[in-house]
N, C-alpha and C positions, 0 to 999 in steps of 0.2 A: 701753401707750403712748398718750399723748394725741393725738387727731386734730385738726388745725386746718383751718379753712376756708381755701381757696386765696386768696381775695381779702380784702384788708384794707388800707386806705390808710395804716394806721399801722405797717406792717412796716418795720423799720429793718434795714439790712444793713451789717455791718462786715467788711471783708476785710483781713487783715494777713499779713505774712511776718515771720519771725524766724530767728535762727540758734541752733542747739542749743549748749549749753556744752560738750558732749562727744557723741560718736556714741552713738546710742541703738539698742538691739536691738528686734526686733519685739515682744517681750513688754513692753518699756517703753512702746511706742506703744499697745499694746492696753490697758495699765493706764491711760494717759491717756484713751483712748477710753471705758473703763468708768466712770471717775469723772466724766468730762464728761457722759456720758449721764445719769447720776443727777442731777447738779447742774442741767443744762440742762432736763431734764424738769420739775423742780420749779418753774421760772420761765417755761416756755413758749418756750425758746430752741431753735432748730434750726440745723443746720449740717453742715459737712464739714471734715475735717482730712486733709492729705496731707503727706508727709515724704520728702525725698531729700537726699543730699549734706549732711547735718546742717542742713537748712533745713526750716522748717515753713511751710505756708500754711494758713490757716483762714478759713472763711466762718462768720459768726454772723448769725442773723436772728431777729427777734422785736420785742417792744415796746422802744423805745429805752432806757428806764431799765433794763430787764432785761439787754439786750445790754451796756450800759455797765457794769453791776455785774459781769457775768461777765468782761468784758474787763479790768476793774480787778484782778480776781483773777489772770487770765492774765498781766497785766503784771508781777505780783510773783513769778511762778514762776521759780525760779532755774535751771530746766533749759534756759532760753533767754535770749537777749539781742538787742540790735539790732532791736527791734520797729519795723516800718515799716507804718503803715496805708496801704493802697493805695486803699481806697474806703470811704466811709461815706455812706450815702444812704438815703432812703426808697424802697421798691420797692412795686410794685402787688400782687405775689403772692410767697409763699414759694417758694424754689427747692428747698429740701430739706425738704419738708413732713413726711415720714415719719421723718426722722433727727434725733434730739436731738443726737447727734454720731456721725458715721460716719467711720471711717478708710478711706481708699481710697488705693491706690498709684497712682503716676503712669502706670502702664500703662493705667489706666482712663480716662485723659484723652486723647481724640482729638477732633479738630474735626468729624469726620463720622460716626463710628460707635461711639465708645467709650461704655461704660456710664455714666460720670459725665455726659457731655454729653447723652446720652439722658435721664438723670434730670432735668436742668435743663429740657430742652425738652418732656419728657412732660407736665409740669404747666403748661406755658405755652400760651397761645393766641397768635395772631398779632396781637393788638391792639397798637397803637402804645404804646410805653412798656414793656409787659411783654416784648415781643420784644427791644427794645433792651437792656434790663437782662440778658436771657439771653445775648445776643451779647457784651456786656461781660464777663460772668462767664466765658464760654468763652474769650475772648481772654486774660483774666487767668490762667486755668488753663493754657492752652497756653504762655504766656510762662513760667510756673513750670516746667512740664514741660521746656521747651526749655533752661532754665537748669541742668537736672540733667545732670551729666557722666557718661558711661560707664555709665549705668544702675545707679548705686550707690543702690539703694533696696530696700525690702522688698516681696516679694510677699505677698499676703493669705494 
């Protein structure tokens, strides 16, 4: 696995949600994760994917051209539709530095003590800008989790 420097003013982050064309099984999601890991590592893109109630949320980060290229492939994938970009901006530090693509279930999203939130904050300092992006990411993740009804999602 490629290791990236934490700070780089050219880190572009894109966050989107989409709807699955049909309900997916856990093995389908793991297959997406596996292929994404391979493709993203080749171009230095990192990120996280979560899924519940036939909805995806994905964070992608890396050089803008690489993120845009990966996202153009994602947009063409027929396993989902209604793609809505929630955020696209340059950030000061990667938030998912060790993950070319990691599937995590929504149980790992908590505003105070969940694994995914700790992952975001573990690599962050409290410098202005870095901390603000981390808080925005947590807010987006919590909104996604809260949109999931009746805990219909897959455990890892």
